[in-house]
N, C-alpha and C positions, 0 to 999 in steps of 0.2 A: 504494500500500500504506500502510496506517496502522500506526503504531508502537503496540504495546500496552505499557502500563505494567505492570511486574511487581506482582502482588498479594501482599500479606503475609498468610500464613495462620498462624493459631495452632494448634499441634497439640492435638488433643483429649486430655483426661485419660483414662488407661486406666480401664475400669470397675472398680468396687470389688467384690471377691469377696463372696459372701453371708456367709461365715463371719467376715468382718472388720467386719461391721456389728453394732450393738448387739443387734438381734433375733437375728442368727446366733449371737452369743456366748451369749445367754440360752438359745437352743435347745440349743446344744452343752453348756452347763452342766446343763440339765435332763436331757439324755440321759445324760451322765456320772453324774449323781446317781441316775438310775433304774437304770443298770447297777451302780453300787455297792450300791444297796439290794437289788437282786436277787441279787447275788453274796454279800452278807452274810446277808440274811434267808432266802433260799431257795436255798442252794447245790445241793441235790439236783435241784431243777427246772432250775436254770441249767445244770448239767453234763449233764443228760439232753437238753436242747435244743441243746447245743453242736454235735453232728454235723450237725443240720439247719441250723443257722445258717451253718456253713461251706459246706454245699451251696447255700444260698440266696445266699451272697456271691459265689460263682463267676460266675454270669451278670451280676451287678451290676458286678463288677470288669471283666468282659469288655466291657460296654457303656460304662462311664465312664472306663476307664483307657487306651483306645487313642488318645486325643488327636485324635479325629476324622480321623485319617489325612490330615493336611494335606499 
């Protein structure tokens, strides 16, 4: 039998979330600015679309917030 030397492994760095990158921050800032613009300049249209937005968010939350059932 041969004796195996233990190998040293360096743990990998965890992946960076998309919203913690510069591109992600720019996209989030643009989305927040667009939401602010719509709520200030077009409040009637924004309030009229609110029930539909809530209904559209339900399936998205169902898909993305279950944590992949690990």
